[in-house]
Steps between C-alpha positions, in 0.01 A plus 500: 500500500333597170550284187709640204303653210626338173202571272624831355839349425347196331264724305789708384685192383193373314444838333864519401486152346184583304614843386587593137818350351719599203343342180715258294581599132342283226751303291596668166351347184767351272431521125655281236798666331489500118682676222295695249595577142339753270348374176730591212425573136678312224471406131179337382681194360793291612828495307547205266812314614666252263843333478725595211845483342726794421641535148600748233199589292682397182711185532617357169632150429763539230579215261647424158260451209723223365671214676872447534801509731531798734822684428465791742286616796652826621289569812417328825214519747465832681693703243354815347455523124429785260248501219652349182795343684613166351450234762570170322565333164497160333777344296397626154659225295172318450303822466735642237483171312122523495521856363741389227275212401190721490688759295610236249146364469370852442758567226410173324128580521560843348700350210229241439236773495695712245549196275133403539377843396717486189368155409144616562549790257612243245195285595727211582345442849138543612392785728439267793867402501602866510262554793670216687842660443374833634362325810830322556686831476269659758550206737877520462490874579298432818744229610793736449329774702427252779860374505636854519262584784605182682861610463414826671313321782800280569590787732309620810473871576339672799150627411521767775728618777462280804637208701587142416267303726585148386753324278378166371787382276880499480757531225539180298148373558291393203164677509186465294309787335306705757670343803536771774855619552457811719222664702530880500288741706441851370571773757296757309187283518490534881466251784162333558326241712312227317199359687181305435143585601196283550186591306348654815805723535540581131148646465593762761826601329580781255809640330665780692394377846753567778686215664762429767771242433718306745761229449567211738874563490449858626244484783363830621590684178230589250485670161210695348363352180231528235307248288623534139376177340193286570403182313152493353497122457575226752805279471360167376730298728443691826175690447662818634548846349847649472572846639816706460594759763763763426734542800629848580864409561590862578338453842811304610772575247769333708329159489571270206187310395566167327289325241322202656465642853191370681263744664143627520296795384207679661283666236212745531176359351262707288260558795778617732356853523250585773523412867386240752506476878789299645523350851781305670467126449520444879179702541297215347377270777306259282451435132288295263596499132468867398331610825683603815427649842686768689443744789471873443588727792228754580544851641419378854765225475245223458551252219247396240515173314464567126481280191701604193558361150860429398613611154857362519799464730803718435802420717401551866182693415152408385317705237125524556224497241308781672659826611498566875435857620802726528648499851377148584724314743523124526635288783812320389716346774272331754195495273463121522393520868237774475122482544251715314429818699791454737681809629872495436810701578653612171872510448571704186 
């Protein structure tokens, strides 16, 4: 009996085991996902932002020129008044008495002067005595004029149509000359915001510059404005320079602005014209004083670390000293984890 031949079968198995096999696919390369933002253009200077207080441009404290007892105050806070309207008066008993006394003194001085001139013609008195009588007559005339004027100022009238902002005194009170009785705001003078600037801000300010005004009591609502007054000398107590911004109240006619409202103004400086490059603040991965570093996204989706100089920060953007080329993209979200030259996947 012949032995079984297994060699061809074994050879076939070996060849099958060593034959070509289906190649495995290489794992896909995963790139870091970042968001890219285009460099934007913006104004060359940042807006000057300062706190301020709303008020009528002309607010007048009304008072009596003479002292006395208040007999009448015909208006209260919040009421409208018309120009020339009588708003208050003093009891005129003392004032009228002063006018009568001044009138009597003037009459006596006039009689003395007439008698003195007659005696001088007769050379009974010297010339110097006549001169003294003339001086006394002039003084008596001035006192009478002053007393009559004081009688007129024993009443308060509205200097312009407006609103009563404050009432400081009541009927029956004894007031001194010049003591404030009423505060009246003139409607025709317009509504303004009063603010103060530091010297660094004031040197970049001019009349007519545009502004935007907001009040704390009305968040999210703004009014256009314009600089209409600018101090040329610093306040000796604060070292600041006053600025007055006219508020365009027609922008929100249904809103009643009140004198004394707190708010803020953003004003264009003199060098506001021109443009700078702006990038999102999250694009900056590192900073040192006025220097910062960010990653620009190249055409082949690689990133390049780049140093830039910061001009100023405006909200959530950074203005750069040097202009970046138009169309430049910077990595924003995810920029903190990048390496120079790394290839990324950009999510616009």
